Legacy VTK file of the C-alpha trace (Angstrom):
# vtk DataFile Version 3.0
C-alpha trace
ASCII
DATASET POLYDATA
POINTS 313 float
4.171 -29.124 -31.352
6.172 -27.052 -28.866
4.810 -26.423 -25.388
5.739 -24.948 -22.013
4.204 -24.532 -18.554
4.586 -21.407 -16.441
3.428 -21.519 -12.817
4.349 -20.656 -9.236
3.256 -18.798 -6.136
4.169 -15.463 -7.765
1.367 -14.915 -10.269
2.925 -11.725 -11.571
6.361 -13.195 -12.318
5.020 -16.365 -13.923
2.534 -14.459 -16.090
5.220 -11.961 -17.098
7.501 -14.826 -18.145
4.703 -16.375 -20.220
4.018 -13.046 -21.969
7.732 -12.549 -22.630
7.862 -15.985 -24.263
4.912 -15.129 -26.496
6.424 -11.747 -27.403
9.709 -13.384 -28.382
7.879 -15.723 -30.760
5.914 -12.851 -32.308
9.125 -10.889 -32.894
10.692 -13.801 -34.762
7.542 -14.861 -36.623
5.320 -11.857 -37.175
2.783 -13.887 -39.137
2.068 -16.165 -36.169
-1.489 -15.997 -34.824
-1.970 -15.711 -31.034
-5.034 -17.342 -29.479
-5.860 -16.922 -25.777
-8.029 -19.437 -23.914
-9.346 -18.864 -20.392
-9.422 -22.560 -19.676
-10.991 -22.286 -16.224
-14.255 -21.110 -17.805
-14.096 -22.757 -21.230
-15.825 -25.991 -22.178
-13.252 -28.833 -22.397
-14.333 -29.855 -25.888
-13.752 -26.312 -27.146
-10.196 -26.406 -25.775
-9.524 -29.766 -27.431
-10.995 -28.586 -30.736
-8.742 -25.520 -30.792
-5.655 -27.597 -30.045
-6.356 -30.117 -32.782
-7.661 -27.741 -35.457
-5.618 -25.881 -38.030
-5.991 -22.388 -39.481
-5.761 -22.486 -43.262
-4.575 -18.890 -43.476
-1.620 -19.046 -41.044
1.179 -21.574 -40.888
1.819 -21.238 -37.164
-0.174 -20.412 -34.042
0.672 -19.519 -30.459
-2.037 -20.892 -28.177
-1.990 -19.274 -24.752
-3.951 -21.346 -22.230
-4.687 -19.793 -18.834
-5.608 -21.741 -15.700
-6.110 -25.142 -17.304
-5.711 -26.778 -13.893
-8.766 -24.901 -12.597
-11.148 -26.338 -15.170
-13.959 -28.196 -13.374
-13.310 -31.244 -15.554
-9.531 -31.135 -15.297
-9.221 -34.796 -14.291
-10.475 -35.816 -17.729
-9.238 -32.780 -19.662
-5.602 -32.536 -18.583
-4.582 -36.070 -19.711
-6.161 -35.426 -23.118
-4.329 -32.118 -23.474
-1.001 -33.730 -22.555
-1.614 -36.462 -25.130
-2.279 -33.857 -27.835
0.828 -31.871 -26.899
3.048 -34.937 -27.028
1.674 -36.657 -30.121
0.432 -33.927 -32.464
2.717 -32.915 -35.330
2.285 -29.197 -35.957
4.220 -25.953 -35.873
2.001 -24.556 -33.122
3.401 -23.471 -29.763
1.250 -23.955 -26.665
2.001 -21.767 -23.637
0.165 -22.769 -20.460
-0.002 -20.463 -17.454
-1.305 -21.473 -14.038
-2.003 -18.911 -11.299
-0.777 -21.350 -8.676
2.184 -23.555 -7.879
1.702 -27.019 -9.388
2.860 -29.758 -7.039
5.963 -31.638 -8.145
4.394 -35.063 -7.510
1.559 -34.584 -10.036
1.572 -36.151 -13.498
0.809 -32.711 -14.888
4.028 -31.237 -13.478
6.150 -34.269 -14.381
4.924 -34.181 -17.988
6.406 -30.720 -18.550
9.405 -31.202 -16.272
10.757 -34.249 -18.058
11.806 -32.225 -21.106
12.528 -29.001 -19.211
9.317 -27.432 -20.471
8.406 -26.026 -17.049
9.290 -22.787 -15.297
8.218 -22.039 -11.726
8.277 -18.603 -10.118
8.008 -18.305 -6.338
7.391 -15.163 -4.297
10.557 -13.127 -3.872
12.317 -12.612 -0.562
14.442 -9.541 0.087
17.588 -11.104 -1.371
15.963 -12.444 -4.532
14.005 -9.205 -4.967
17.219 -7.235 -5.467
18.444 -9.824 -7.974
15.156 -9.405 -9.857
15.391 -5.594 -9.624
18.893 -5.534 -11.110
17.723 -7.683 -14.017
14.615 -5.521 -14.515
16.692 -2.340 -14.618
19.022 -3.945 -17.146
16.086 -5.098 -19.264
14.539 -1.616 -19.194
17.949 -0.022 -19.920
17.666 2.057 -16.743
20.348 3.241 -14.332
19.759 3.632 -10.596
22.187 4.416 -7.801
22.566 1.691 -5.177
20.968 3.614 -2.319
17.945 4.325 -4.525
17.362 0.602 -5.168
17.022 0.046 -1.437
14.567 2.940 -1.170
12.322 1.817 -4.035
12.314 -1.725 -2.635
11.095 -0.514 0.745
8.521 1.873 -0.721
6.980 -0.875 -2.866
7.270 -3.421 -0.029
9.438 -5.740 -2.142
6.516 -6.394 -4.492
7.792 -6.917 -8.092
4.515 -5.894 -9.740
4.257 -2.647 -7.822
7.954 -1.981 -8.356
7.702 -2.657 -12.113
4.854 -0.159 -12.386
6.898 2.453 -10.530
9.887 1.810 -12.804
7.706 2.508 -15.847
6.646 5.803 -14.283
10.244 6.760 -13.459
11.414 5.937 -16.976
8.661 8.077 -18.452
9.422 11.050 -16.196
13.223 10.894 -16.063
14.059 9.626 -19.573
17.560 8.133 -19.546
18.849 9.909 -16.442
20.351 7.908 -13.584
17.686 7.588 -10.887
18.713 9.119 -7.585
17.419 8.584 -4.050
15.786 12.020 -4.116
13.882 11.008 -7.278
12.436 8.014 -5.435
11.472 10.135 -2.435
9.841 12.758 -4.655
7.989 10.543 -7.132
7.056 7.336 -5.303
4.546 7.193 -2.472
5.615 5.123 0.504
2.625 2.776 0.328
3.786 0.684 3.277
4.001 3.745 5.504
0.573 4.904 4.295
-1.009 1.535 5.124
0.630 1.431 8.546
-0.739 4.874 9.400
-4.117 3.829 8.025
-4.042 0.938 10.494
-3.073 3.256 13.347
-5.856 5.718 12.436
-8.417 2.900 12.346
-7.274 1.689 15.776
-7.498 5.234 17.160
-10.994 5.601 15.685
-12.006 2.237 17.218
-12.979 1.088 13.706
-12.386 -2.655 14.126
-13.677 -3.550 10.662
-11.326 -1.090 8.966
-8.296 -2.016 11.093
-8.861 -5.735 10.428
-9.058 -5.113 6.673
-5.847 -3.066 6.622
-4.056 -5.592 8.834
-5.058 -8.414 6.458
-3.671 -6.366 3.549
-0.373 -5.766 5.340
-0.009 -9.448 6.226
-0.820 -10.522 2.647
2.046 -8.262 1.521
4.402 -10.084 3.903
5.026 -7.001 6.057
7.144 -7.944 9.064
4.832 -8.524 12.047
7.515 -7.152 14.375
7.388 -3.852 12.482
3.588 -3.703 12.852
3.882 -4.395 16.592
6.537 -1.682 16.936
4.294 0.870 15.195
1.298 -0.058 17.377
3.495 0.256 20.483
4.709 3.670 19.289
1.120 4.792 18.785
0.160 3.599 22.276
3.136 5.473 23.696
2.021 8.689 21.922
-1.517 8.253 23.251
-0.154 7.825 26.783
2.054 10.917 26.507
-0.774 12.940 24.949
-3.071 11.973 27.813
-0.445 13.041 30.347
0.240 16.385 28.606
-3.462 17.212 28.325
-3.874 16.549 32.042
-1.103 19.106 32.581
-3.152 21.645 30.615
-1.109 21.657 27.399
-2.757 22.826 24.158
-2.843 20.683 21.010
-0.137 22.874 19.480
2.063 22.390 22.542
1.450 18.616 22.468
2.590 18.475 18.827
5.691 20.507 19.640
6.683 18.463 22.712
6.090 15.092 21.011
7.707 16.327 17.766
4.840 15.144 15.593
2.902 16.772 12.742
0.043 19.018 13.966
-2.583 17.143 11.943
-1.795 13.892 13.766
-2.579 15.392 17.176
-6.380 15.426 16.928
-6.853 11.633 16.616
-4.361 11.174 19.459
-6.322 13.584 21.653
-9.583 11.829 20.793
-8.087 8.413 21.523
-6.469 9.538 24.774
-9.928 10.348 26.140
-11.059 6.788 25.461
-7.930 5.146 26.882
-8.019 4.818 30.655
-4.812 4.056 32.543
-6.176 0.554 33.104
-6.694 0.044 29.361
-3.251 1.406 28.523
-1.609 -0.938 31.041
-3.658 -3.851 29.669
-2.618 -3.165 26.066
1.042 -2.675 26.976
0.934 -6.039 28.742
-0.660 -7.683 25.687
1.951 -6.185 23.350
4.844 -7.211 25.594
3.513 -10.756 25.968
3.020 -11.100 22.200
6.517 -9.809 21.490
7.949 -12.302 24.005
5.920 -15.240 22.625
6.959 -14.502 19.024
10.647 -14.224 19.899
10.469 -17.481 21.882
8.638 -19.239 19.048
5.594 -19.885 21.226
3.093 -18.420 18.740
2.937 -17.919 14.981
3.422 -14.151 14.371
0.483 -13.631 11.987
-1.881 -15.473 14.320
-0.611 -13.464 17.286
-1.088 -10.039 15.685
-4.527 -11.070 14.372
-5.626 -12.075 17.867
-4.185 -8.880 19.309
-6.091 -6.716 16.807
-9.375 -7.948 18.256
-8.693 -6.184 21.571
-7.183 -2.952 20.263
LINES 1 314
313 0 1 2 3 4 5 6 7 8 9 10 11 12 13 14 15 16 17 18 19 20 21 22 23 24 25 26 27 28 29 30 31 32 33 34 35 36 37 38 39 40 41 42 43 44 45 46 47 48 49 50 51 52 53 54 55 56 57 58 59 60 61 62 63 64 65 66 67 68 69 70 71 72 73 74 75 76 77 78 79 80 81 82 83 84 85 86 87 88 89 90 91 92 93 94 95 96 97 98 99 100 101 102 103 104 105 106 107 108 109 110 111 112 113 114 115 116 117 118 119 120 121 122 123 124 125 126 127 128 129 130 131 132 133 134 135 136 137 138 139 140 141 142 143 144 145 146 147 148 149 150 151 152 153 154 155 156 157 158 159 160 161 162 163 164 165 166 167 168 169 170 171 172 173 174 175 176 177 178 179 180 181 182 183 184 185 186 187 188 189 190 191 192 193 194 195 196 197 198 199 200 201 202 203 204 205 206 207 208 209 210 211 212 213 214 215 216 217 218 219 220 221 222 223 224 225 226 227 228 229 230 231 232 233 234 235 236 237 238 239 240 241 242 243 244 245 246 247 248 249 250 251 252 253 254 255 256 257 258 259 260 261 262 263 264 265 266 267 268 269 270 271 272 273 274 275 276 277 278 279 280 281 282 283 284 285 286 287 288 289 290 291 292 293 294 295 296 297 298 299 300 301 302 303 304 305 306 307 308 309 310 311 312
């Protein structure tokens, strides 16, 4: 019996690798039967019965087991599964996928690692994302100019799943043409920018629940806290300038022209400026400056700092 474990902090990459493995087997052996088991919600005895049974009508099976390590009875189940994998003589292939990173000091991990039957996929950083993107383009037989790869990375916030979905859309729309920067700008929404402005709008509307939810989303996507702080500071600066211009008797159209911002963004700024006293503006500027200083000096964890700050915005 052949077997392999796929796991890691990147659920998308590990699951994609598991599916690719299964697809490669199906291409070579079209008669192979594929069985999928959601092991986190399946009775242990059922899992064991499937592993030890044989189908009289097919000579080979691919058994895809998901989240075995989340079964409530894993302490008893996992050793039995490993024993079956190691000692059962059959042509079956067992692919196990875990939606988490399995610790290297566990017997479960060591069992697969000892014969190189383990593949781990961690979340990508900016450097490894571009390595992944180049491989994905090659796999999809797509061509993209260098400056466009940087743009699509930023617009999908270096998220491989979101980027892969956008690549499918680009391939469908552009056929085999080389993808240019203008194609990215035209066809892909800048989701990071949209979320940032959603956060700013929620702050301006004093909607704490909404701003907290968007902030949590941004942080879960590993958006740079310094960038979030810079955008909040920019928004506070625009509110301050709007307040000053209104006091000088400027119209909303004149405010938009002087600040060089889109007309539709003026109204929330005007509304917010009425709720922001000079005392509050000074207070928030002080908070932002202190947080920026503490982060740069390593005195506070960035995510904790911005979360605390959001409670007073």
